[in-house]
C-alpha positions in Angstrom: 0.0 0.0 0.0 1.3 3.5 -0.9 0.8 4.9 2.6 2.6 1.9 4.2 5.4 1.9 1.7 6.1 5.6 2.4 5.7 5.3 6.2 8.8 6.1 8.3 9.5 5.1 11.9 7.3 7.5 13.8 6.0 7.8 17.4 3.5 9.9 19.3 4.9 13.0 21.0 3.1 14.4 24.0 2.6 17.8 25.3 2.3 17.2 29.1 -0.3 17.7 31.7 -2.7 15.3 33.5 -6.1 16.9 32.9 -8.7 15.6 30.4 -7.5 17.7 27.5 -3.8 17.6 28.1 -1.8 15.0 26.2 -0.8 12.2 28.6 2.2 10.9 26.7 4.9 13.5 27.3 6.5 11.9 30.3 5.8 8.3 29.1 7.4 8.7 25.7 10.0 11.4 26.0 13.1 9.3 26.4 12.6 6.8 23.6 9.8 7.9 21.2 10.5 10.3 18.4 8.4 12.2 15.8 9.1 11.7 12.1 7.1 12.7 9.0 5.1 10.4 6.8 3.2 11.2 3.6 0.3 11.2 4.4 -16.3 -25.0 9.3 -16.8 -26.9 8.0 -18.6 -29.3 10.4 -15.6 -31.5 10.7 -13.3 -28.9 12.2 -11.2 -30.3 15.1 -12.4 -29.7 18.6 -9.5 -27.4 19.3 -11.1 -24.8 17.0 -14.3 -24.7 19.1 -14.6 -22.1 21.8 -15.3 -24.2 24.9 -16.5 -27.8 24.5 -18.2 -28.2 27.8 -20.0 -24.9 28.2 -23.1 -23.4 26.6 -22.1 -21.8 23.3 -23.7 -19.9 20.4 -23.7 -22.9 18.1 -22.9 -26.5 18.0 -20.0 -25.8 15.7 -16.8 -23.7 16.1 -17.3 -20.2 17.4 -14.9 -17.2 17.6 -13.4 -17.2 21.1 -14.0 -13.5 21.9 -17.5 -13.2 20.4 -19.2 -16.6 20.7 -20.4 -16.1 17.1 -20.2 -18.9 14.5 -17.0 -19.3 12.6 -18.3 -20.0 9.1 -17.0 -19.7 5.5 -14.0 -20.8 3.6 -11.6 -18.8 5.7 -12.9 -20.1 9.1 -10.0 -22.5 9.8 -7.3 -19.8 9.3 -9.3 -17.2 11.1 -9.8 -19.3 14.2 -6.2 -20.4 14.3 -4.6 -17.0 14.1 -3.6 -15.2 17.2 -5.3 -12.2 18.7 -4.2 -8.7 17.7 -4.2 -6.1 20.5 -3.9 -2.4 19.6 -3.6 0.5 22.0 -6.1 3.2 20.8 -6.2 6.8 21.8 -9.2 8.2 23.6 -8.1 11.8 24.0 -10.8 14.2 22.7 -8.6 15.2 19.8 -8.3 11.5 18.8 -12.0 11.1 18.3 -13.7 9.7 16.3 -11.6 6.5 16.2 -11.3 4.0 13.4 -11.7 0.2 13.9 -13.2 0.1 17.4 -16.5 -1.1 16.0 -14.8 -4.2 14.6 -12.9 -5.2 17.7 -14.1 -8.4 19.4 -13.3 -6.9 22.8 -12.3 -3.4 24.0 -10.8 -2.7 27.4 -11.5 0.8 28.6 -8.9 1.7 31.3 -7.7 4.9 32.9 -4.6 6.6 31.8 -3.6 10.1 32.7 -6.7 12.3 32.8 -8.6 10.2 30.3 -9.1 6.5 29.5 -7.3 4.6 26.8 -8.4 1.5 24.9 -6.8 -1.9 24.4 -8.8 -3.1 21.4 -8.6 -6.9 20.8 -9.2 -8.1 17.2 -9.6 -11.6 16.0 -12.8 -12.5 14.1 -12.4 -9.4 11.8 -9.2 -7.6 10.9 -9.8 -3.9 9.9 -7.7 -1.6 7.9 -6.8 0.9 9.3 -6.9 1.0 13.1 -6.3 4.1 15.3 -5.2 6.5 16.4 -2.6 4.3 17.9 -1.0 5.4 21.2 1.6 4.2 23.7 1.6 1.4 26.3 1.1 1.6 30.0 1.9 -0.9 32.8 -1.8 -1.5 33.1 -1.5 -3.4 29.8 0.9 -6.0 31.2 -1.6 -8.3 33.0 -4.2 -7.9 30.3 -1.8 -9.1 27.7 -0.7 -12.0 29.8 -4.2 -13.4 29.6 -4.6 -13.2 25.8 -2.5 -16.2 24.7 0.6 -14.7 23.0 -1.1 -12.0 21.0 0.3 -9.7 18.4 0.7 -6.3 20.1 0.7 -2.9 18.5 1.3 0.5 20.1 3.4 3.7 19.6 5.8 2.5 22.3 6.2 3.6 25.9 8.8 5.0 28.2 12.0 3.1 29.1 10.4 1.2 32.0 7.4 0.2 29.9 9.5 -0.8 27.0 11.6 -3.1 29.2 8.4 -4.6 30.6 7.0 -5.3 27.2 10.0 -7.3 26.3 9.3 -9.8 29.1 5.7 -10.5 28.1 4.4 -13.5 26.1 3.5 -11.3 23.1 4.8 -10.5 19.6 5.8 -6.9 20.0 5.1 -4.9 16.9 5.3 -1.3 18.2 6.1 1.8 16.3 9.5 1.9 17.9 10.7 -1.0 15.7 8.2 -1.3 12.8 7.7 0.9 9.7 4.1 -0.3 9.0 2.6 2.7 10.9 1.6 5.9 9.1 0.1 9.3 9.9 -3.1 11.1 8.8 -2.0 14.7 8.5 -5.6 15.9 8.5 -5.5 15.3 12.2 -3.3 16.9 14.9 -0.2 15.0 16.1 0.3 12.9 18.1 -3.3 11.8 17.7 -2.9 10.7 14.1 -0.9 7.5 14.0 -2.5 4.5 12.3 -1.7 0.9 11.3 -3.4 -1.7 9.1 -4.3 -4.8 10.9 -3.6 -6.9 7.8 0.0 -5.6 7.7 0.6 -6.7 11.2 -0.8 -10.2 10.6 1.7 -10.6 7.8 4.4 -10.4 10.5 2.8 -13.1 12.7 4.9 -16.2 13.4 3.3 -19.5 12.3 3.5 -21.2 15.7 1.4 -18.9 17.9 -1.5 -20.5 19.7 -5.1 -19.7 19.0 -6.7 -17.6 21.7 -9.1 -19.0 24.2 -12.4 -17.4 25.3 -12.6 -14.8 28.0 -16.4 -15.1 28.5 -19.3 -17.6 28.2 -22.2 -17.1 25.8 -25.8 -18.0 25.5 -27.1 -20.2 22.8 -29.0 -18.7 19.8 -32.6 -18.1 20.7 -31.9 -18.2 24.4 -33.5 -14.8 25.3 -34.7 -15.6 28.8 -33.0 -13.4 31.4 -31.6 -15.0 34.5 -33.7 -14.7 37.6 -31.5 -11.9 39.0 -31.6 -9.8 35.8 -33.2 -6.3 35.8 -34.5 -4.7 32.6 -33.2 -1.2 32.2 -35.0 1.6 30.5 -32.3 4.3 30.8 -28.6 4.7 30.7 -26.0 3.1 33.0 -23.4 5.8 33.8 -19.7 5.3 34.5 -17.9 8.4 35.8 -14.2 7.6 35.4 -11.8 9.6 37.5 -10.8 12.5 35.3 -12.7 11.7 32.2 -14.7 10.6 30.4 -18.2 10.1 31.8 -19.6 7.2 29.8 -23.1 6.0 29.4 -24.5 2.8 27.8 -28.2 2.7 26.9 -30.0 -0.4 25.5 -31.3 0.2 22.0 -33.5 -2.7 20.8 -33.4 -1.4 17.2 -29.7 -2.2 17.0 -29.7 -4.9 19.8 -26.8 -3.1 21.4 -25.8 -0.7 24.2 -25.3 2.7 22.7 -22.2 4.4 24.0 -21.7 8.1 24.8 -18.7 10.0 26.2 -19.1 13.3 28.0 -22.7 13.5 26.7 -21.8 13.0 23.1 -22.5 9.9 21.0 -19.3 7.9 20.7 -19.1 7.4 17.0 -16.6 5.8 14.6 -14.9 7.8 11.8 -17.7 6.5 9.6 -20.3 8.2 11.7 -21.9 5.2 13.4 -22.5 5.2 17.1 -20.7 2.4 19.0 -23.2 -0.1 20.4 -21.7 -3.4 21.6 -23.9 -6.4 22.4 -22.3 -6.7 25.8 -20.8 -4.3 28.4 -18.9 -5.9 31.3 -18.3 -3.3 34.0 -15.6 -4.7 36.3 -15.2 -2.5 39.4 -11.6 -2.5 40.6 -9.0 -0.1 41.9 -5.9 1.7 40.6 -2.4 2.3 42.1 0.4 4.5 40.9 2.4 3.0 38.1 6.1 2.3 38.8 6.7 3.7 35.3 5.5 7.2 36.0 4.2 8.9 39.1 1.3 10.5 37.2 0.2 7.3 35.5 -2.4 5.1 37.1 -2.1 1.3 37.0 -5.3 -0.8 37.0 -5.7 -4.0 39.0 -7.1 -6.6 36.6 -6.6 -9.7 38.8 -8.3 -10.6 42.0 -12.0 -10.0 42.3 -14.6 -7.3 42.6 -18.2 -6.3 41.9 -19.4 -6.6 38.3 -22.4 -5.6 36.3 -23.0 -7.2 33.0 -25.2 -5.4 30.4 -26.5 -7.9 27.9 -29.8 -8.5 26.0 -31.4 -5.4 27.4 -31.0 -6.3 31.0 -28.4 -5.9 33.8 -27.0 -8.7 35.9 -24.8 -8.0 38.9 -22.4 -10.2 40.7 -18.7 -10.7 41.1 -15.8 -11.0 38.8 -12.9 -13.3 39.7 -9.5 -13.6 38.0 -6.9 -15.2 40.3 -3.8 -14.6 38.1 -2.9 -12.7 35.0 -2.8 -16.0 33.1 -6.4 -16.8 34.0 -9.5 -15.7 32.1 -12.1 -13.9 34.3 -15.1 -15.7 35.8 -18.4 -13.8 36.0 -20.8 -15.0 38.7 -24.2 -13.7 39.6 -25.5 -13.3 43.1 -26.5 -16.9 43.2 -23.1 -18.1 42.2 -24.2 -19.0 38.7 -22.1 -18.1 35.6 -23.3 -14.9 33.8 -23.7 -15.7 30.1 -23.2 -13.0 27.4 -25.0 -12.4 24.1 -22.9 -13.6 21.2 -21.3 -10.5 19.8 -18.8 -7.8 20.7 -17.9 -6.9 24.3 -16.6 -3.7 25.9 -14.9 -4.2 29.3 -15.0 -1.0 31.5 -12.8 -0.8 34.6 -14.0 2.0 36.9 -13.5 2.4 40.6 -15.8 1.9 43.5 -18.7 4.4 43.5 -18.3 5.4 39.8 -21.2 3.3 38.4 -24.8 4.5 38.6 -28.1 3.2 37.3 -31.2 5.0 35.9 -33.3 6.6 38.6 -35.2 4.0 40.5 -33.6 1.1 38.7 -30.5 0.2 40.8 -30.1 -3.5 40.5 -30.7 -5.4 43.8 -27.5 -6.7 45.2 -25.2 -4.1 43.6 -22.2 -3.4 45.7 -20.1 -1.3 43.4 
């Protein structure tokens, strides 16, 4: 591709500050990142390709591990066996609207400095392009350890983060070492770095394992809510420290949870509002990152309150993830597994007291 061929080694440069409009990457990237210019199943598939053999799944055949949706068509075998691709995506106001988030199987929405930042996980669909791409944080380390040796794309990180990335079970394809990245000069730097997912998959080793599911899914046609579910008629609000304030509201016409940020529809570059089938809100806590005194680090292992938005209703309970190599377990108040709708999932990680329900609709048993 012309853009890729002309791309040079580039990295995001920050401009300091820790509020919601200041760029958070100045301290993180100053010592190693640099700015440079750029021009612009079959039915007889083996059991290993199925998502989980002994749990309820979307179909009797193979399903994509991060969506629970059927893996069908002539490319199903190769699609199922490829590794996940994780891309760090900017959520600074000047980075919006983003490209590719609507095609991610899972998106982690985690605090950075003054604003959240996304770790978008691609597997069933590989979009071109994805971005804006931004730098790594120590919060990413334990998330990446649980994704079965994924490809990993970002604009780099400070020296501490860069050393940490080299110890992880990932294929590191950051902008510090790769020339596949390019810039869109119609947008302000550093919020204009992009990469094509297909270019990164061409760099994938042949011996990487296929990823395993993070969640469990209902079967097709299973539309009966669990006994503890509450139907919601208004938005669930997540008020992150700093920004943004996020809402998710069920829209039966799209069968998804419409997302807003700071009272504005969260749209893609194509103009469509993001509306994942599932929103998993894992209440946790943050400490100070050892990489930078102004950078928060999420706790993504252990346990805490969870509310799962799926199928138009909310189910509360507990999330548990003993180690970073484990997948999370979601249990309702009765100790039963919470099953998701086959489709895309956003995982939000706010702190205690930052989740609120529509007036008069707080779900019984909620402790977050």
